[in-house]
VOZA-202840 format. One record per residue: residue in three letters; x, y, z of N, C-alpha, C in turn. Coordinates in pm, whole numbers, plus 50000, padded with zeros to 5 digits. Layout:
ALAXYZXYZXYZ/...
END
This chain:
MET553207279977761553067283777620554427285777556/THR555297293177625556617295977570557447283277561/LEU557397275077666558187262877665557707253477556/ARG556437252677534555907243777432556337248377293/LEU556357261377271556787266277140558237263177115/LEU559067263677217560487261277199560797246377193/ARG559977238077253560307223977262559957216377135/ILE558917220577063558457212876947559517212676836/PRO560127224076797561097223076688562487218876731/ALA562757217676861564107214476908564387199576889/ALA565597196376845565997182376824566667177176950/PHE566337164676990566997158777105568397154677063/VAL569307154277161570717152477131570987138377082/PHE570667128477162570937114677125569657106777139/GLY569017103777031567777096177033567447091376894/THR566477082976882566047077676753564797084876708/VAL564637086176578563467092676519562397082076499/LEU561237084276560560147074576549559417076076417/LEU558777065376375558007065776252556717073276273/ALA556137077876165554887085176174553757075776212/GLY552687081576269551557073476317550667068976203/THR549587062076241548657056776141547957067576060/PRO547477078576121546817088876040547727094675933/LEU549017096375966549947101975868550197092075756/ALA550287079275788550497069175684549327068675588/LEU548107069875641546937070075553546957082375463/ALA547367093775517547417106075436548427104675323/GLN549557097575350550547095775246550037086575136/ASN549247076475171548727067375070547667073974981/ILE546887083175041545827089674966546357101174881/ALA547587105774907548117117374835548177114774686/PRO547707124174604547707122074458549117121774403/GLN549267114074297550567113074233550777125074142/SER552067127174108552397138474022551927135873881/PRO551307145873815550847143773677551987141973578/TYR553207145773619554347144573531555067131273546/GLY554557122673634555197109873654556367110773750/GLY556847099373797557957099073890557507100674033/ALA558487100974125558207102074268558677115574319/THR557927121374411558267134374469559357132474574/VAL560467139574559561587138274653561227144574786/GLU560687156674788560337163674911559067171574885/ASP558097169674972556807176374958556787188475050/ILE556367199774995556287212275073554877213575128/ILE554787214675260553487215775326553047230275339/ALA553977238975376553627253175397554807261775357/ARG554487273875313555497284175281555227296075374/VAL556287300175445556187311375538557277321275500/ASN556867332175434557807342175383558807335275291/ASP560107335675326561117329275243561527315575298/GLN560757309975393561037296975450559957287075406/ILE560307274175414559367263675379559327253475493/ILE558207246575504558027235475599557737223175514/THR558637213675518558527201675436557847190575516/ARG557527179875444556917168375510557897161875607/SER559187162475576560187156875669560177164375801/ASP560097177775795560017185675918558747182275996/TYR557657180675926556387177375991556457163476057/ASP557037153675986557147140176042558057139976165/ARG559157147276159560087147376272559447153876395/ALA558727164876375558037171276487556917162376541/LEU556247155276453555187146276496555727134976582/ALA556897129676543557517119076623557927124076761/GLU558417136376768558807142076899557587144076988/VAL556477148476932555257150377010554767136977065/ASP554787126576982554337113377027555247107977137/GLN556547109677121557467104877223557287112377355/GLU557067125277347556847133077469555547129077538/ALA554517126377459553247122177519553397108777591/ARG554167099377534554387086477601555187088177729/GLN556137097577729556917099877850556067105677963/HIS554997112777929554107118478029552977108878067/GLY553027096578021552067086478064550887084577971/ALA550897090377852549787088377758549907074477696/THR548817067177700548807053377650547847051477533/THR546697057677537545697055677432546047064077310/LEU545497060077195545727067177071545117081177074/GLN544007082577146543357095477155544217105477232/GLU544847100777340545717109577418546967113377340/ILE547497103977262548707106877186548417116477072/SER547277114577004546947123176889546397136776930/ALA546207139177060545697152277103546697163477073/GLY547987159977074548997170277045549197172976898/HIS548517165376809548667167576666547857179476617/LYS546927184176697546007194676652546747207676623/ASP547637211776712548337224476697549757222676644/LEU550067211376584551437208876540551837218376427/LEU551007219476323551347228376213551367242976258/ARG550477246576348550487260276400551807263376469/ASN552317254176548553577256476618554757257376521/LEU554737249276415555807250076316555787263376242/ILE554597268176209554497281276142554937292376238/ASP554537291276365554987301176464556507301676472/GLN557147289976467558607289476474559227296776354/GLN558697294876235559237301576117558997316676124/LEU557887320776182557637335176197558637341576292/TRP558957334676401559967339876493561327340876425/ILE561687330876344562977331076275563027342476174/SER561947344676100561917355776005562047369276077/LYS561407370576192561527382876270562937384576323/GLY563587373476359564977374376404565907379076294/LYS565687374476171566497379376059566287394276038/GLU565057398776052564767412976034565447421476141/LEU565517416276264566127423876375567627421576386/GLY568187412476307569617409676313570027400976431/VAL569137392576481569437383576593569947370476534/THR571197366676569571807354476516571907343376619/GLY572167346776746572277336676850573537328476845/ASP574607333276778575837325376765576557323876899/THR576617334576978577317333777107576617324177202/GLU575297325277210574547316277298574607301877248/LEU574727299777119574837286177064576117279477112/ILE577217286777112578487280977159578397277177306/LYS577777285777387577627282577529576747270377549/ARG575667269277473574757258077487575427244877447/LEU576207245077339576917232977298577957228877401/ASP578597238577465579587235277568578897229277691/GLU577707234177726576977228277837576577213677808/ILE576147211077684575787197377647577017188277650/ARG578147193777605579387185877609579757181977753/LYS579647191577846579947188477986578927178878046/GLN577677180078002576627171278056576897156678021/TYR577437154177902577717140477859579187136677878/HIS579937144877953581327141877992582197139477870/LEU582127148577773582947147777653584017158477660/ASP585147155777592586297164777603586167176877509/THR585807174577385585747185377286584417185177212/ILE584197195777135582997196477051583057185976941/GLU584287182676895584417172276793583937158876845/ASP584177156176973583667143777032582137143877037/LEU581567155577063580097156577063579537154076923/GLU580227159176820579777156776684579867142076647/LYS580947135376688581077121176659579997113076730/ALA579717116576855578667109476928577307111476864/ALA577037123476811575757125876743575647117676616/LYS576747116576540576717108576418576527093776448/GLN577087089076559576907075076596575447071976628/GLN574727081876679573317079976711572407082876591/GLY572987086176475572187088776356571587102576352/VAL572137112076426571617125776431572577134776353/SER572067142676261572897152276187573307163576280/PHE574607165576293575097175876385574727189976336/GLU574707192076204574337205176152572867208176179/ASP571997197976160570587199976192570387202276341/PHE571177195276421571087196976566571447211276607/LYS572537216676550572937230476581571907240476528/ALA571357237676409570347246876354569107247476442/ASN568697236076496567517235876583567777243476713/ILE568987241776768569327249176890569367264176862/ARG569957268076748570007282276713568607287976693/ASN567717280276629566347285076610565657287376744/GLY565897278176839565297280076971565837292377042/ILE567157294977027567757306677090567217319577028/VAL567137319776894566607331676825565157334176867/THR564367323276878562967324876919562877330877059/GLN563677326077152563637331377288564027346077292/GLN565107349677220565567363577224564567373077160/VAL564007369277047563007377876982561757378977068/MET561337367877126560157367977213560397376977334/ARG561607376577388561917384777505561967399577468/GLN562527402977350562637416977310561297422977269/GLN560547415677187559347421377128558107420077215/VAL558067410077303556857407877383557167409277532/GLY558177401877580558437401777724558847415177781/ALA559617423077703560067435977755558927445977771/ARG557797443477708556677452877716555657449177823/ILE555857438177894554937433977999555477438978133/GLN554717447178202555117452778331553937451778427/PHE554267449778554553227449078657553817453878788/THR552937457278881553337462379012553277451279116/PRO553957452779231553867442579337552447440679387/GLY551627451379386550247449879430549457440679339/GLU549687441379209548997432479116549417417979139/ALA550697415579165551157401979192550537396579321/GLU550417404879424549827400279549548347397179532/ARG547627405279454546227402279429546077389279349/TYR547017386579259547007373779187547217362079284/TYR548067364279384548287353679484547017351079565/GLU546297361679601545067359679677544017352179595/GLN543987354379463543017347479378543387332879354/HIS544687329579361545157315979334545927310579454/LYS545417313479574546127309279696546177294079707/GLN545147287179660545127272679672546207265979586/ASP546647272979483547707267279399549037266979471/TYR549177274679579550437275179653550307268979791/SER549297260979812549147253979939550057241579940/LYS550697239280052551637228280066551097218180168/PRO551277205280144550807195380241551697195280365/GLU551167189980474551907189180600553027178980584/SER554227182580625555387173880608556407176380717/VAL557307166380736558397167480833559687162880765/HIS560767169080808562107165180762562787158080880/LEU563157145080863563587136580973565027132180959/SER565627129181078566907122281089566737110981191/GLU567567100281185567387088381270568697083881331/ILE568527077181446569607069381507569027055581536/LEU569527045281466568977031781475569927022881555/ILE569367016581658570107006481736569516993081696/SER570266985581616569746973081558569736961881662/THR568706953481652568606941381736568796928781654/GLY569136930481527569316918881441567986913781388/THR568066905881285566866900181223566826885381258/PRO565886880981343565816866881381565306858281265/ALA565646845781267565156836481164563676833981184/ALA563066829081076561636826681081561316815781182/GLY560366818481273559956808981376560836808781498/VAL561886816881502562796817281617562456829581698/PRO562226828181830561896839881913563106849281925/GLU562846861981953563906871881965564686869682094/ASP565946872982090566826871382206566556882882303/ALA566176879282426565846889482526567066897482566/ALA568236890682566569456897782607569816908582506/LYS569666905582377569946915482275568986927082284/LEU567726923782313566746934482323567066943682440/ALA567466937582552567776945682670569006954282646/ALA570016948582579571226956282552570936967882456/ALA570116965282353569766975882260568946986782326/LYS568056982382420567246992482489568117000982579/THR569086994782645569997002282732570827012182652/LYS571307007982537572117016882452571277028382398/ALA570027025682359569167036282309568827046282418/ASP568607041182544568327050482653569537059082683/ASP570717053282673571947061082698572107072282593/ILE571807069382467571897079582361570847090382382/GLU569657086382428568627096282456569057105582568/ALA569727099882671570207108182781571257118082732/ARG572117113582642573117122582588572467133882507/LEU571407130382434570707140782358570067151082450/HIS569487146182561568917155582656569997163982722/GLY571207158682730572317166282789572957176082694/GLY572447177182570572977186882474573867180882368/GLY573857167882354574687161482253574217164482111/ASP575167163782017574877166381876574257153781815/PHE573067155181756572347143681704573097137481586/SER573587145781493574297140281375575587133581414/GLN576297138881514577547132681558577287119281628/LEU576237118781709575897106181774575417095881673/ALA574727100481566574287091181462575477085181390/ARG576497093181363577687087781297578437077881387/SER578367079981519579137071581611578407058781651/PHE577087059381672576387047981732575287042181642/SER574857049081535573727043981456574157031881373/ASP573267021881369573497009981287572777010681153/GLY572097021581124571337022881000572227026780882/PRO571687025480760572477029080639572727043980626/THR572057052080707572227066580697573207071980800/ALA573987063180863574907067780969575967077080912/ALA576477074180793577537082580735577037096680703/GLN575757098280676575177111380648574617118080773/GLY574937113280890574427119281013572987115581040/GLY572517104480982571147099981004570107106880917/GLU570507113780811569577121280725568627111680654/LEU567287113980671566287105580607565567112680492/GLY565287125680504564607133080398563257138380441/GLN562467142780340561157148980362560067138380350/PHE559097138780444557987129380445556697137080467/HIS555687134280378554367140080394553507130980483/ARG552417136680531551517128780614550917117380530/GLY551047105480580550607093580509551727085580451/ASP552967091080445554107083780390554737074280492/LEU554627077180620555237068980725554217059380785/ALA554757049980863553877040880937553097048781042/LYS551987043081084551097050081175551777053581306/VAL552567044381361553207046581490554267057481479/LEU554997057681368556017067981351555397081481320/GLU554307081681242553637094081207553037100681330/ASP552457092581422551867098381544552927104081636/LYS554137098481633555197103281722555897115681666/THR555977117081535556797127781476556007140281437/PHE554787138781387554037150381339553527159381452/VAL553677154781579553267163181693554437171181748/LEU555637168781695556837175781744557077188481664/LYS557877197081722558287209381657559687207481598/SER560127217281523561457216481461562517216381572/GLY563467206581565564547205281662564267195281772/GLU563047190381785562717180681889562917166481837/PHE563077156681932563307142781895562417133781982/THR562237121681934561357112082002562167103582099/GLU561437096182183562047085982267562347073782181/PRO563137064382228563397052382148562107044882118/ILE561887042381985560677035681938561047021781892/ARG560297011981940560576997981904560026995181765/THR560916990781674560536987181537561046973181508/ARG560806968481386561236955081348562756954181339/GLN563406965081305564866964881295565556967481428/GLY564846973281524565456976181653564796988481713/TYR565606996081789565137008381852565637020281768/VAL564707029581736565057040881653564647053681726/ILE565507063881714565237077181769565157086781649/LEU564027093581633563807102581520563827117081567/LYS564487125481489564547139781518563887147481405/VAL563027157181440562357165581341563247177581314/ILE563867177581194564727188981156563877200981119/GLU562787198781041561897209781001560487204380990/TYR559557211981045558137208381038557437218880952/VAL556747214380845556027223280754554537220780772/PRO553817230480829552377228380846551657228880712/GLY550557222380700549787222280576549037235280556/GLY548567237580430547817249680399548597258680305/PRO547987269880264548667279180174549927284880238/ALA550977285980154552237291580202552117306780212/PRO552817313180302552797327780310553317334080180/TYR552807345980152553167352680026554657355480018/LYS555277358980129556707362280126557557350080093/ASP557047338080126557807325980096557707321879950/VAL556617325279884556407321079744556277333179652/MET556837344579692556687356779613557297355279474/GLN558467348979463559107347479333558287338279242/GLU557757327579296556927318579216555647325579170/VAL555067333679256553837340779219554107350779107/GLU555227358079116555547367879012555787360978878/GLU556457349578878556687342378753555367337378694/ALA554497332178780553207327278730552347338778676/PHE552357350178744551587361678697552157367178567/TYR553487367078556554127371578432553747362478315/MET553737349278337553377339978231551887340978195/SER551067344278293549637345778263549377357478168/ARG550237367578173550137378678079550937376277952/MET551967367977962552837365477848552127357277740/GLU551347347377779550717338377683549787345677587/PRO548807353677634547957360777536548707371277456/ALA549757377277516550527387277442551297380677327/ILE551837368677352552557361377246551607357577134/ARG550427352477170549467348377068548997360376986/ALA548797371977050548387383976976549497388676883/TYR550747387976929551877392076845552047382576726/LEU551857369476748551947359976638550827362076537/THR549637365576584548537368476492548847380476404/LYS549457390776464549837402476386550917398976284/MET551877390676323552907386576227552297378176115/ARG551277370176146550617362476041549937371675940/GLU549347382375988548657391675898549637399375809/ASP550867401275856551867408675777552727399475692/ALA552617386475709553507376975641552787370575524/TYR553577363475444553057355475332553037340975376/ILE551877335075388551707321275435550827313875334/ASP551347302875283550627294575188550677280175239/ILE549517274375266549417260875325548827251575221/LYS549377239775214548897229875119547507225075160/PRO546627222875065545287217875099545367204475173/GLY544527202975273544527190975356545147193075492/TYR545817204575514546427207875642545757220375697/ASN545637220775829544897231575895545807238775993/ASP545777251975985546507260676077545527265976180/THR545617260976303544667265276408544907279476455/GLY546037285376423546307299176465546127309276354/ALA545437305576246545267314676132544367326376171/SER544597337776107543807349776130542917352476010/ALA541767358476035540837361475926541347372575837/LYS542337380275883542867391375805544127387775728/GLU544447374975721545637370975648545437373275498/THR546517376675431546497378575287546797365275220/LYS545817359675154545977346875088546527348874947/PRO547447340574904547947341774767546867338074666/VAL546797345474556545827343174450546567338174327/TYR546137326574277546757320574159545837322774039/SER546397326373926545637328273803546467323273686/ALA545767319173580546457314373461547127325873390/TYR548337323773350549117334373285548877333673134/THR548457344573078548247345472934549247355372877/PRO550187350872796551167360272743550537369672643/PRO550967381972633550397391472536550727387272393/ALA549817390672300550007387372159551157395672103/PRO551997389472023553137396971967552657407671870/LYS553287418971872552927430071784553477427671644/LYS552647430471543553067428671404553847440971360/LYS554997438271304555827449271256555327453871119/LYS555297466671102554887472270974555987470270871/LYS555567465770751556517463470644556817476670575/VAL558067480670582558497493370525559347490270403/GLU558927495570287559687493470164560617505370144/ARG561897502570140562897513070127563187515069978/THR562887526569928563137529969787563867543169780/ARG564407545569662565047558569641563977569369624/PHE564387581369649563457592569634563157594869487/ARG561887594969455561467597469318560497609369319/GLU560837619069243559977630869235558937628469128/THR557687627069166556597624269074555607635669079/THR554557633868999553547644368992552647644469113/HIS552477632569178551587632369293552337637069418/THR551587641469519552177646169645551867636169755/PHE552707636569861552557626969970551407630970062/ARG551097643370073550037647970161548817651870078/GLN547667649970136546427653670067546297668870068/LYS545887673969952545767688469941544377692769981/SER544287704570032542987710270064542277714469935/PRO540947716469940540237720569817540767733369757/GLN541207743069840541717755469786543037753269713/GLN543887744469771545147741669705544937733669577/ALA543917724569580543667716469459543137725269346/ALA542327735769377541777744369273542827753469215/ALA543777757669295544807766769246545737759569151/PRO546127765969041547037759568945548427757969006/ALA548977746468985550307743869040551347751368960/PRO552337757069023553407764168950554217754368867/GLU554777759868763555547751468674556847747268744/GLN557077734468740558277729068801559157723568689/PRO560427724068708561307718168606561067703168597/ALA561117697968480560857683768458561877675268528/ALA561357664968590562267655868658563037647668558/PRO564167642368596564937634168501564147622268453/ALA563277616368541562517604668498561497608268390/LEU560827620368405559857624468304560547628068172/VAL561687634568183562437637968061562807625467986/LYS563207615368063563587602767999562387596067937/ALA561197596668004559977590567948559547597667820/LYS559627610967815559277618267694560207614967580/ALA561447613267610562397609767503562097596067445/VAL561657586667531561317573267482560087573967392/LYS559047581967431557847583267349558167589767215/ALA559037599567214559387606167089560117596866995/LYS560857587467051561647578566968560847566666918/HIS559987560567005559287548266970557797550466947/GLY557287562166964555877564466940555127567067069/LYS553827570867052553027574067170552667561867251/ASN552497550267182552077538267254553217531167328/ALA554357536267317555487529667385555357531667536/ALA555617521067607555507521767754556697529067811/PRO556427537767906557557545067964558437535668048/ALA559677538868049560627530768128560457534168276/VAL560167524268356559987525968502561177519568573/GLU561847527468653562997522168725562537514768850/LYS563157503568874562857495968995563527502269117/PRO562897500269230563527505769352564937500369369/GLY565817509269395567217505169412567627504569559/LYS568877502369581569437501369716569577515269778/LYS569347515969907569427528769976570857533869974/GLU570967546769940572297552669928572867555570068/LYS574127552970082574827556170207575407570070196/ILE575047578570288575497592470286576587593870391/ARG577737598170346578857599870438578727613070514/PHE579367613270629579287625270713580007636770645/GLY579327648270637579927660170577579747661270427/GLN579017651870366578807652270222577317652370192/LYS576957657870080575557658370040575187645669963/PRO573917642069957573517630469876573787633169729/ARG574277622869658574627624269518573577618369425/GLU572777608469474571877601369385570397603069423/THR570097604669550568707604269594568007617669584/LEU568747628869577568137642169569568427648269434/PRO567447655469375567707661969245568557674369264/GLU569147678569154569967690469157569067702769171/ALA569457712169257568687724469276569017734069163/PRO568007741169113568287750869005569127762469056/ASN569827768968960570647780468998569757791769047/SER570117797269157569327808169217570227819969238/THR569647831369231570377843769252569967849969382/ILE570857857869440570617864469568570037878169538/GLU568857880969593568227894069575568757903669678/ASN568857916469638569347926769727568177931769812/ALA568177928469941567097932770032567527944070120/GLY568637950370088569117961670166570287958270255/ALA570647945770266571777942070351573087944170281/LEU573107944170144574347945770070574427959870014/PRO575597964969984575717978369922575077978369786/PRO574657990269742573987991069610574887987169496/ALA576207988769517577117985769407577117970969374/GLN576827962769477576837948369454575467944169404/THR575437937669296574207932869235574217917869235/ALA573117912269186573017897669183574057891569093/SER574437899568990575417893868896576817894368952/THR577087904969037578427906269092578617898569221/THR577517895069290577637887869418578037873469392/PRO579087868769455579497854969430578497845369492/GLU578427833869436577527823569486578067818069618/PRO577177816369717577677811169846578217796869832/VAL579117794169922579777780969920578897771169995/ASN578627759969932577847749369998578777741270089/PRO578477740570218579397733270308579377718270284/LEU578327713270216578267698970193579057694570070/GLU579407704169986580177700569868581627698069905/ALA582197688869836583597685369862584497696069802/THR585457700469877586417710369833587787703969821/ALA588607710369742589957704969724590747706269853/PRO591347695769899592097696770026593347705270008/ASP593747711670116594987719470115596167710170097/LYS597087714770014598267706569988599187706870109/LYS599527695370156600407694270271601857693370224/SER602677699070299604107698970266604877692670380/ARG606027687270351606877681370453607637692170528/PHE608107688470644608837697970726610167701670659/SER610727691870594612027694370529611887703670409/ALA610677704670348610487713070229610187727470265/ARG610037730670393609747744470432610977753170415/ALA610747766470408611867775870392612697776170519/LYS613997775270500614897775170614615367789270644/LEU615307793170770615757806370814617257805870840/PRO617917817270820619387817370850619627815671000/ARG620647808371030620977805471171621567817871234/GLN621077821471352621567832971425622847829371499/PRO623827838271494625087835071568624857835571719/LYS625537826571786625417825871932626277836571996/ALA625747843472097626497853772170627427847272269/LYS628647852772274629627847472368629487854072504/GLY629877846672607629817852272742628497849372809/LEU628367855272928627187853173009626037861572956/GLN624907855472929623757862472876622957868672989/PRO622457880972970621637887173077620297880073090/ASP619867879673216618577873273243617457882773204/ALA616507877773125615417886373079614467890073193/LEU614407881673296613497884273407614147892073520/ALA615447895173509616137902373616615687917073617/PRO615557923273737615147937373742616237946673689/GLN615807958473642616767968173589617507974973703/ALA618687980073669619507986973769618858000373805/PRO618888004273934618238016973973618998028973918/ASP618228039373887618858051573838619268060473954/ALA619748072573923620278081774027619178086374121/ALA617978089374069616888093874156616458082974253/GLU616448070674204616078059574292617108057574402/VAL618388059474367619458058074468619318068974573/ALA619018081374533618868092274629617668089874721/ASP616588085074667615408082374751615698071474853/ARG616428061274812616768050774906617668055675017/ALA618608064774985619498070175088618718078475187/THR617748086275138616948094575228616068086075320/GLN615498075375264614618066875344615378058675448/SER616618055475417617398047475513618118055975615/GLY618048069375607618698078175703617988078175836/PRO618668082775947618038082976080617008094176089/LEU615968091476163614898101176185614838104376333/GLY614898117176373614828121276513613888133076529/LEU614178141176627613378153176647613628162676533/ALA612598167576477612678176676363613398170176247/GLY613478156976250614108149776138615598150876137/ASN616278156176243617718157876245618258150976368/THR618958140176346619588132876458621088132176441/ALA621618140176351623078139676329623818146076446/ASN623298157576497623958164176608623668157076738/LYS624608156776829624458150476959623698159677052/LYS622968153677143622198161477238623108167477343/LYS622738179377392623508185777497623218179577630/LYS624228178877714624058173377848623388183677936/LYS622548178978025621878187878119622828191878230/ASP622628204378283623478209178393623228201078517/SER624268196878584624158188978707623878198078823/THR622968194678912622628202779030623538199779147/THR624338189179139625228185379249626508193379237/THR626918199679348628168207479352629068201479455/GLY630318202479437631288197279532631638182979502/GLU632418177579590632928163979573631878153779616/LYS631758143779532630808133179562631488122179641/THR630788117479744631288106279826630168095979842/ARG630628083879867629678073079889629148073680032/LEU628028067680055627428067580187628248059380284/SER628898049080231629708040680321630998047580361/GLN631478057480280632698064680311632448077280394/LYS631198080480420630878092580495631238090880641/LYS631798101380706632188100680847630958100080934/LYS630998090881031629858088881118630028096981245/SER628918101281306628918109281428629058100281549/PRO629428105981668629538097481790628218091181827/GLU627138097881805625848091781839625608079081758/ASP626008079481630625818067381547626708056081592/GLU627948059581638628838049081686628328043081814/ALA627758051681906627228046482031625998037982009/ALA625218040981908624008033081880624358019081836/LYS625588017481776625988003981735626377995281852/THR626738001681971627167993882088625937987882154/PRO625877974482180624657968382238624457971982383/GLU625617975282465625437977882606624777991482631/PHE624948000782536624468014382557623008015082520/THR622198019282620620778021382597620408034582662/PRO620178044682585619878057782644618598057182723/ALA618688062082848617528062082938616598073382896/PRO615378071582922614438082382888614648094582978/PRO614538106082926614778118283009613708119483116/VAL614178123783236613268125883349612978140883358/LYS611728143483382611308157483390611908164083514/GLY612598175383495613208182783604614628178683635/ALA615138167683571616498163083598617458170583509/PRO618748172083557619738179083473620068170783351/ALA620508177683247620858170783123622108162683144/PRO622198151183078623388142483093624588149183030/LEU625778146183093627018151783044627478143982923/PRO628088151082831628618143882714629758134782751/GLN629858123482696630948113882723632168117882644/LYS633338115182712634598118082648635148105582585/
END
């Protein structure tokens, strides 16, 4: 399963791309033409996340499948087209692995360099540039070739990390798998042979064999057999005396299964054990001595001999369903869109299919037409009045300039004269910090009532009118620097000027305190007087120990010959020495 997934998208190094088969040609002829006219440059068959599978990719993979089927002995059209069933599924699987590799940050650049170097050595080329030139000569794009190798590497690494690393089994499970599939590991009976051929020559047709040559060959073969029985080395004797083409290789013939040899040779060799040899056997070429290097009995091989093969087979038996389950989960989480007419055999029922719908743009909103006019104070109000407000008499308001002007026109031209109506004018621009001059009417003069915040002496007539911040005021007159009043120049003081930040000189009290603090402190605070010396207890003249007169006993103790004997009880005292 794993090998098949990696082999389908991989490009062969040096080969030709085969044409598509008959079913594909018919599909291309039936394909509908574009409604916009012209020819389609590249047709997209499937979309997998941010990747696409084009018809060129499909045709190239189809050609590889057909070529591989012919190499394995497929001859009929039915056998060749059997691999077309899962072709699109394998291509989608490849794109899913690549998308997962991008998500995990797997690039495969290091392994790609190693793989290209192995291919270069395989074809005996000096550099990678030579490999690129050879690929171009065969009509293969080197960039596509590297991309296909990288895709295969990324697929293997992601498959190993996400699926293979999670498959674990014990040795007991592998051994039980071997017991269930023991016949798969059975080997036919075979022998590994070496030969020593003593040729008798090939006689011409119709000419009897020379008896003398036969006797000499038989004598030589018997002599070699005797040497073998005496402990001679078979390969060394084959190099020295064998007339066969295998003499240079020590008589090495290879592995033979039962039924591969002639009947007479098979009966002589398959009954021997490893290391044994036959007597000289008469053949058409002469006398031959065969040695059995290794004898393999038929039947299932022991588990210890095929343990590695069993573990690999058991691992793959668990790997295949795990890979398919992981791919199904990736299909359910991915965006996959397949063109009608193509079938994905690995599709899941839980896949999210894209839904296409006709796009209807929203209707544009109509902007409300706003008429910009100057403010006109009229008799009507902008808001509807409540019944109570409508019943109450409106307070007298000062006549607006427009009404005053209309009354003046009626008084001059009569009652039937039409009042002058001003047309809406241009909107006034109001500058920052200034009040409107044309759009707002003048406010009537108002007086400030005394509500207790001002002194009683101040009345409405004496209180000044507040200043309107929006009204323009006369700017302060600016003067030049040269027009300012000049101060008289101060005379400069001669000599060194005192530093304003320097500390003041200490006064007399400060000097006295410093003298007291810096004075010596002793017992009772008085250390001016010297301490009295203590009375010495030593009287008389002082002498050194080395100058002291030594006694006779001390002088005698320094002499090495003198050793005072221990006193004996009852003996007279020793006389003093002179």
